[in-house]
MDTraj code that builds the backbone (N, CA, C; nanometers):
import mdtraj as md
import numpy as np

residues = "MET GLY SER LEU LEU SER ALA VAL PHE LEU VAL GLY VAL GLY GLY GLY VAL LEU ALA VAL ALA TRP GLY GLY TYR ARG SER GLY GLU LEU PRO PHE GLY ASN SER GLY PHE ARG ALA PHE ARG PRO THR ARG GLU ASP ASN PRO PHE ALA PHE TYR THR ALA LEU VAL LEU TYR LEU CYS CYS GLY PHE ALA LEU ALA VAL TRP GLY LEU LEU LEU LEU LEU GLY MET ALA PRO PRO LEU LYS LEU ARG".split()
xyz = np.array([
    [8.2636, 11.2402, 12.0500],
    [8.3362, 11.1202, 12.0160],
    [8.3844, 11.1228, 11.8716],
    [8.3003, 11.1772, 11.7819],
    [8.3379, 11.1826, 11.6412],
    [8.4570, 11.2726, 11.6154],
    [8.4634, 11.3840, 11.6875],
    [8.5754, 11.4749, 11.6640],
    [8.7057, 11.4191, 11.7210],
    [8.6967, 11.3425, 11.8292],
    [8.8169, 11.2791, 11.8832],
    [8.8710, 11.1754, 11.7857],
    [8.7812, 11.0978, 11.7279],
    [8.8224, 10.9986, 11.6284],
    [8.8825, 11.0672, 11.5062],
    [8.8223, 11.1764, 11.4632],
    [8.8757, 11.2521, 11.3487],
    [9.0142, 11.3073, 11.3801],
    [9.0317, 11.3600, 11.5008],
    [9.1606, 11.4172, 11.5387],
    [9.2692, 11.3109, 11.5437],
    [9.2373, 11.1958, 11.6008],
    [9.3351, 11.0867, 11.6076],
    [9.3711, 11.0391, 11.4673],
    [9.2701, 11.0293, 11.3812],
    [9.2943, 10.9873, 11.2430],
    [9.3858, 11.0861, 11.1707],
    [9.3557, 11.2162, 11.1824],
    [9.4353, 11.3172, 11.1119],
    [9.5785, 11.3231, 11.1635],
    [9.5954, 11.3183, 11.2936],
    [9.7315, 11.3215, 11.3493],
    [9.8071, 11.1949, 11.3088],
    [9.7393, 11.0808, 11.3086],
    [9.8046, 10.9554, 11.2688],
    [9.8471, 10.9548, 11.1231],
    [9.7581, 10.9993, 11.0343],
    [9.7925, 11.0031, 10.8916],
    [9.9028, 11.1065, 10.8669],
    [9.8923, 11.2214, 10.9318],
    [9.9973, 11.3228, 10.9176],
    [10.1322, 11.2717, 10.9659],
    [10.1322, 11.2015, 11.0790],
    [10.2562, 11.1431, 11.1293],
    [10.3107, 11.0364, 11.0363],
    [10.2221, 10.9587, 10.9753],
    [10.2654, 10.8578, 10.8791],
    [10.3289, 10.9190, 10.7559],
    [10.2694, 11.0259, 10.7065],
    [10.3261, 11.0948, 10.5894],
    [10.4625, 11.1536, 10.6246],
    [10.4739, 11.2113, 10.7446],
    [10.6033, 11.2660, 10.7865],
    [10.7070, 11.1557, 10.8062],
    [10.6639, 11.0382, 10.8511],
    [10.7571, 10.9257, 10.8658],
    [10.8077, 10.8780, 10.7294],
    [10.7194, 10.8754, 10.6301],
    [10.7622, 10.8385, 10.4944],
    [10.8612, 10.9420, 10.4412],
    [10.8343, 11.0700, 10.4672],
    [10.9256, 11.1758, 10.4218],
    [11.0621, 11.1621, 10.4891],
    [11.0634, 11.1343, 10.6184],
    [11.1897, 11.1201, 10.6914],
    [11.2680, 10.9990, 10.6405],
    [11.1997, 10.8870, 10.6226],
    [11.2665, 10.7678, 10.5717],
    [11.3201, 10.7879, 10.4307],
    [11.2439, 10.8576, 10.3478],
    [11.2901, 10.8864, 10.2122],
    [11.4076, 10.9815, 10.2106],
    [11.4074, 11.0785, 10.3004],
    [11.5201, 11.1716, 10.3082],
    [11.6477, 11.0989, 10.3506],
    [11.6326, 11.0087, 10.4477],
    [11.7501, 10.9346, 10.4948],
    [11.8037, 10.8380, 10.3896],
    [11.7128, 10.7727, 10.3162],
    [11.7578, 10.6746, 10.2171],
    [11.7922, 10.7385, 10.0824],
    [11.7379, 10.8577, 10.0556],
    [11.7653, 10.9237, 9.9283],
    [11.6701, 10.8844, 9.8181],
    [11.5576, 10.8199, 9.8533],
    [11.4606, 10.7750, 9.7529],
    [11.3205, 10.7833, 9.8127],
    [11.2269, 10.8438, 9.7372],
    [11.0894, 10.8603, 9.7841],
    [10.9913, 10.7942, 9.6877],
    [10.8895, 10.7247, 9.7402],
    [10.7826, 10.6767, 9.6521],
    [10.6945, 10.7948, 9.6123],
    [10.6660, 10.8067, 9.4836],
    [10.5933, 10.9257, 9.4377],
    [10.5112, 10.8928, 9.3145],
    [10.4091, 10.8098, 9.3322],
    [10.3200, 10.7786, 9.2206],
    [10.3764, 10.6707, 9.1308],
    [10.3264, 10.6699, 9.0060],
    [10.3751, 10.5703, 8.9121],
    [10.4096, 10.6362, 8.7795],
    [10.4917, 10.5669, 8.7049],
    [10.5344, 10.6126, 8.5735],
    [10.5089, 10.4978, 8.4768],
    [10.3898, 10.4976, 8.4193],
    [10.3534, 10.3858, 8.3330],
    [10.3125, 10.2665, 8.4172],
    [10.3850, 10.1555, 8.4017],
    [10.3513, 10.0338, 8.4746],
    [10.4446, 10.0077, 8.5924],
    [10.5314, 10.1005, 8.6261],
    [10.6204, 10.0800, 8.7392],
    [10.6123, 10.2011, 8.8319],
    [10.6525, 10.1811, 8.9545],
    [10.6478, 10.2886, 9.0538],
    [10.7533, 10.3938, 9.0221],
    [10.7168, 10.5198, 9.0399],
    [10.8116, 10.6298, 9.0211],
    [10.8734, 10.6616, 9.1557],
    [11.0014, 10.6387, 9.1689],
    [11.0734, 10.6620, 9.2930],
    [11.1935, 10.7520, 9.2635],
    [11.1748, 10.8856, 9.2690],
    [11.2881, 10.9744, 9.2408],
    [11.3964, 10.9601, 9.3480],
    [11.5199, 10.9630, 9.3020],
    [11.6329, 10.9546, 9.3947],
    [11.7050, 11.0881, 9.3971],
    [11.7775, 11.1084, 9.5038],
    [11.8511, 11.2327, 9.5216],
    [11.9612, 11.2473, 9.4172],
    [12.0224, 11.1366, 9.3757],
    [12.1338, 11.1427, 9.2807],
    [12.0856, 11.1524, 9.1357],
    [11.9842, 11.0730, 9.0995],
    [11.9408, 11.0676, 8.9593],
    [11.8518, 11.1843, 8.9200],
    [11.7601, 11.2239, 9.0073],
    [11.6640, 11.3290, 8.9738],
    [11.6410, 11.4178, 9.0968],
    [11.7351, 11.5071, 9.1274],
    [11.7234, 11.5856, 9.2504],
    [11.6027, 11.6794, 9.2520],
    [11.5631, 11.7343, 9.1365],
    [11.4477, 11.8243, 9.1357],
    [11.3204, 11.7508, 9.1760],
    [11.2967, 11.6337, 9.1183],
    [11.1778, 11.5554, 9.1527],
    [11.1844, 11.5072, 9.2971],
    [11.3033, 11.4693, 9.3443],
    [11.3181, 11.4225, 9.4815],
    [11.2823, 11.5322, 9.5811],
    [11.3401, 11.6504, 9.5629],
    [11.3130, 11.7579, 9.6595],
    [11.1719, 11.8140, 9.6446],
    [11.1152, 11.8089, 9.5242],
    [10.9751, 11.8481, 9.5070],
    [10.8841, 11.7525, 9.5829],
    [10.9080, 11.6230, 9.5700],
    [10.8286, 11.5237, 9.6417],
    [10.8471, 11.5381, 9.7922],
    [10.9693, 11.5637, 9.8358],
    [10.9969, 11.5793, 9.9782],
    [10.9223, 11.6990, 10.0362],
    [10.9237, 11.8104, 9.9666],
    [10.8521, 11.9291, 10.0141],
    [10.7021, 11.9034, 10.0165],
    [10.6511, 11.8343, 9.9167],
    [10.5089, 11.8022, 9.9144],
    [10.4711, 11.7102, 10.0304],
    [10.5509, 11.6073, 10.0558],
    [10.5271, 11.5194, 10.1697],
    [10.5300, 11.5980, 10.3008],
    [10.6293, 11.6842, 10.3185],
    [10.6407, 11.7598, 10.4433],
    [10.5236, 11.8551, 10.4635],
    [10.4851, 11.9264, 10.3593],
    [10.3730, 12.0206, 10.3713],
    [10.2426, 11.9477, 10.4022],
    [10.2173, 11.8393, 10.3334],
    [10.0932, 11.7644, 10.3574],
    [10.0935, 11.6998, 10.4961],
    [10.2044, 11.6446, 10.5368],
    [10.2127, 11.5820, 10.6689],
    [10.1923, 11.6822, 10.7806],
    [10.2592, 11.7977, 10.7713],
    [10.2417, 11.9005, 10.8739],
    [10.0999, 11.9554, 10.8725],
    [10.0414, 11.9736, 10.7552],
    [9.9048, 12.0265, 10.7464],
    [9.8056, 11.9313, 10.8125],
    [9.8171, 11.8027, 10.7855],
    [9.7263, 11.7059, 10.8463],
    [9.7450, 11.6987, 10.9975],
    [9.8693, 11.6979, 11.0431],
    [9.8947, 11.6902, 11.1869],
    [9.8454, 11.8158, 11.2584],
    [9.8678, 11.9324, 11.2011],
    [9.8218, 12.0571, 11.2640],
    [9.6698, 12.0635, 11.2631],
    [9.6058, 12.0191, 11.1554],
    [9.4594, 12.0163, 11.1506],
    [9.4043, 11.9262, 11.2616],
    [9.4675, 11.8118, 11.2821],
    [9.4249, 11.7223, 11.3895],
    [9.4422, 11.7840, 11.5262],
    [9.5534, 11.8533, 11.5475],
    [9.5751, 11.9186, 11.6767],
    [9.4782, 12.0341, 11.6980],
    [9.4499, 12.1103, 11.5927],
    [9.3512, 12.2173, 11.6053],
    [9.2120, 12.1611, 11.6309],
    [9.1847, 12.0464, 11.5752],
    [9.0563, 11.9816, 11.5992],
    [9.0433, 11.9408, 11.7459],
    [9.1521, 11.8924, 11.8042],
    [9.1501, 11.8585, 11.9465],
    [9.1243, 11.9805, 12.0335],
    [9.1729, 12.0956, 11.9911],
    [9.1538, 12.2188, 12.0677],
    [9.0190, 12.2853, 12.0395],
    [8.9442, 12.2316, 11.9438],
    [8.8144, 12.2879, 11.9103],
    [8.8218, 12.4086, 11.8194],
    [8.9311, 12.4238, 11.7476],
    [8.9497, 12.5411, 11.6623],
    [8.9372, 12.5085, 11.5138],
    [8.9007, 12.3853, 11.4803],
    [8.8869, 12.3451, 11.3401],
    [8.7621, 12.2584, 11.3266],
    [8.7017, 12.2584, 11.2068],
    [8.5819, 12.1753, 11.1889],
    [8.6196, 12.0275, 11.1806],
    [8.5372, 11.9404, 11.2380],
    [8.5689, 11.7980, 11.2314],
    [8.5425, 11.7403, 11.0927],
    [8.5987, 11.6239, 11.0672],
    [8.5717, 11.5519, 10.9441],
    [8.4271, 11.5028, 10.9470],
    [8.3640, 11.4992, 10.8324],
    [8.2267, 11.4502, 10.8247],
    [8.2313, 11.3002, 10.7965],
    [8.2347, 11.2235, 10.9033],
    [8.2396, 11.0775, 10.8912],
    [8.0977, 11.0235, 10.8874],
    [8.0708, 10.9368, 10.7930],
    [7.9370, 10.8765, 10.7827],
    [7.9478, 10.7279, 10.7819],
])
top = md.Topology()
chain = top.add_chain()
for i, resn in enumerate(residues, 1):
    res = top.add_residue(resn, chain, resSeq=i)
    for name in ("N", "CA", "C"):
        top.add_atom(name, md.element.get_by_symbol(name[0]), res)
traj = md.Trajectory(xyz[None], top)
């Protein structure tokens, strides 16, 4: 039961990260931490290097989490240690 819950959690979080990446790619703006007291949201027009760096990071992390969850369902990855 614990590994099923872990797998659902990982696939869900990975899918959420990929959804944020897709929405940011379509709109041209990604949330990416903070810069002082305001949110840092690089845009494709103003700061393309930061935008595409954030996009690649979102995509890699989202795919990694989703694949880890799927491998967990197949029994090929260690489950999360939930306490």
